[in-house]
C-alpha positions in Angstrom: -10.6 -12.1 21.5 -7.0 -11.1 21.4 -6.6 -7.2 21.0 -5.3 -7.1 16.9 -8.2 -9.4 16.2 -10.3 -6.3 17.7 -8.4 -3.9 16.0 -9.0 -5.6 12.8 -12.2 -6.1 13.4 -12.7 -2.2 13.8 -10.5 -1.2 11.4 -12.8 -3.8 9.0 -15.7 -1.3 9.7 -13.6 2.1 9.1 -13.8 2.8 12.7 -10.3 3.4 12.5 -10.1 5.3 15.9 -11.1 2.8 18.3 -9.5 0.5 15.7 -6.0 2.1 16.6 -6.3 2.2 20.3 -6.9 -2.1 20.4 -3.7 -2.0 18.2 -2.0 0.3 20.8 -3.0 -2.1 23.6 -1.9 -5.3 21.4 1.5 -3.6 20.8 1.7 -3.0 24.7 0.7 -6.4 25.7 2.7 -8.7 23.0 5.7 -6.1 21.9 7.4 -8.9 19.9 4.4 -9.4 17.4 5.2 -7.7 14.2 1.5 -8.9 13.0 0.2 -5.9 16.0 3.0 -3.6 15.1 2.5 -4.0 11.5 -1.2 -3.6 11.9 -0.7 -0.6 14.0 0.8 1.3 11.7 -1.7 0.8 9.0 -3.9 2.1 10.9 -1.9 5.2 12.5 -1.5 6.0 9.0 -5.1 5.7 7.7 -6.3 7.6 10.4 -4.0 10.5 9.0 -5.2 10.3 5.5 -8.8 11.0 7.4 -7.1 14.1 9.2 -6.3 16.8 6.8 -7.9 19.8 8.4 -5.9 19.0 11.2 -1.9 19.3 10.6 -0.9 18.5 14.1 -2.7 15.6 14.8 -2.2 14.0 10.8 1.9 14.7 11.6 1.9 12.7 15.2 -0.4 10.3 13.3 2.2 9.8 10.7 5.2 9.6 13.0 3.4 6.8 15.0 2.9 4.3 11.5 6.3 5.4 10.7 7.7 4.2 14.1 5.5 1.1 14.4 6.7 0.0 10.6 10.1 0.3 11.6 9.8 -1.3 15.1 7.7 -4.5 12.6 11.2 -4.5 10.8 13.1 -4.6 13.6 11.4 -8.0 14.6 12.1 -9.0 11.0 14.4 -7.0 8.4 13.1 -9.3 6.2 9.2 -8.4 6.5 8.4 -7.5 2.9 5.1 -6.4 3.5 6.2 -4.3 5.7 8.4 -2.5 3.5 5.4 -2.3 1.5 3.4 -0.1 3.9 6.5 2.0 5.0 7.8 3.1 1.1 3.4 4.2 0.8 3.8 6.2 4.2 7.6 7.8 2.8 5.9 8.2 -0.8 2.8 9.7 0.8 5.0 12.4 2.7 7.7 13.3 0.0 10.2 11.4 0.4 11.2 9.7 -2.8 14.0 8.3 -2.2 13.0 6.7 1.1 10.1 5.3 -0.4 12.1 3.8 -3.5 15.0 2.3 -0.9 11.8 0.3 0.7 10.4 -0.9 -2.3 13.9 -2.3 -3.5 14.4 -3.8 0.0 10.1 -5.2 -0.8 11.5 -6.8 -4.0 14.7 -8.2 -2.6 12.6 -10.2 0.3 9.6 -10.9 -1.7 10.5 -11.1 -5.1 8.0 -13.7 -6.2 4.7 -11.6 -4.5 3.3 -8.9 -7.0 2.2 -6.3 -4.1 6.1 -5.7 -3.7 6.8 -4.9 -7.4 3.8 -2.6 -7.7 5.5 -0.7 -4.7 8.3 0.1 -6.5 6.9 0.2 -9.8 4.8 3.1 -7.7 7.7 4.5 -5.8 9.8 4.1 -9.4 6.7 6.4 -10.7 6.8 9.0 -8.3 10.7 9.7 -9.0 10.1 9.4 -12.7 12.0 6.8 -13.7 9.2 5.9 -16.3 10.9 2.9 -18.2 12.0 1.1 -15.1 8.8 1.9 -13.7 6.9 0.1 -16.8 9.5 -2.8 -16.3 8.9 -3.6 -12.5 4.9 -3.1 -13.7 4.9 -5.8 -15.8 6.8 -8.0 -13.6 4.3 -7.6 -11.1 1.7 -8.2 -13.5 3.7 -11.1 -14.9 3.0 -12.7 -11.3 -0.7 -12.1 -10.6 -2.7 -14.7 -10.0 -6.1 -15.3 -9.4 -5.3 -16.9 -5.8 -3.2 -14.2 -4.7 -4.1 -12.2 -1.6 -3.8 -9.2 -2.7 -6.5 -9.1 -5.5 -6.0 -5.8 -6.1 -2.4 -6.3 -8.0 -3.2 -5.8 -11.7 -5.4 -3.4 -11.8 -2.8 -1.4 -10.2 0.1 -2.4 -12.2 -1.5 -2.0 -15.2 -3.0 1.7 -13.8 0.6 2.5 -12.7 1.6 1.0 -16.5 -0.7 3.9 -17.8 0.5 6.4 -16.1 4.2 6.2 -17.4 3.3 5.3 -20.7 1.1 8.9 -20.7 3.9 10.4 -19.1 6.2 9.5 -21.6 3.7 10.2 -24.8 2.7 6.8 -25.4 -0.9 7.0 -25.4 -2.3 4.5 -27.3 0.0 1.9 -24.6 -1.1 4.1 -21.6 -4.8 3.9 -23.2 -5.0 0.0 -23.4 -3.2 -0.2 -20.0 -5.9 1.8 -18.8 -9.3 -0.1 -20.3 -7.7 -3.4 -18.9 -7.3 -1.9 -15.1 -10.6 -1.0 -15.0 -11.7 -4.1 -16.6 -9.6 -5.9 -14.0 -11.0 -3.6 -11.3 -14.6 -4.2 -12.4 -14.0 -8.1 -12.3 -12.4 -8.1 -8.8 -15.4 -5.6 -7.5 -18.8 -6.0 -6.6 -21.3 -4.0 -9.0 -22.7 -2.3 -6.1 -19.3 -1.3 -4.8 -18.1 -0.3 -8.0 -21.0 2.0 -8.5 -20.0 3.2 -5.2 -16.4 4.4 -6.3 -17.7 5.8 -9.3 -19.5 7.7 -7.7 -16.9 9.3 -4.8 -14.9 9.3 -8.2 
């Protein structure tokens, strides 16, 4: 079994620490693998999210995540999905303009991908460019297909647009998008998983 496959298997089980060990080995074994670098970046970011109580570890993991994603982009500067990943990292670390720059590149190289437009809408929301956010989220919604690998695109785009409408004081539109987002999520997620999410919320 390839190291990156072991990393994915442990990652899917929520064992991010072990998964990251295998992802590191995967990039060491094959430094030319974009997939290995991308997954290492995602795992490091997820571990950082779980390490809020340890500031030093969190900063180390965030730096590793950024370097891994940047390494993937050096291998393929047109990898739109990695721009989405790094945009998320930049958003979560308060680097709004860098997040927007990466999200714009995601749209540039993945213009037909709803997820790329969701990434840009999220960055525009953080930048408080609310009308641009609404327009971009609307594009993501229009691109959504039941065949999408990223099945959460629809409810995420609706949720982002609802937030933007709410901040603009357009409450009826915000409520309509919020209700549609919840409905889309209920259709996508198994009932038992939805109940778990509600309890966690």
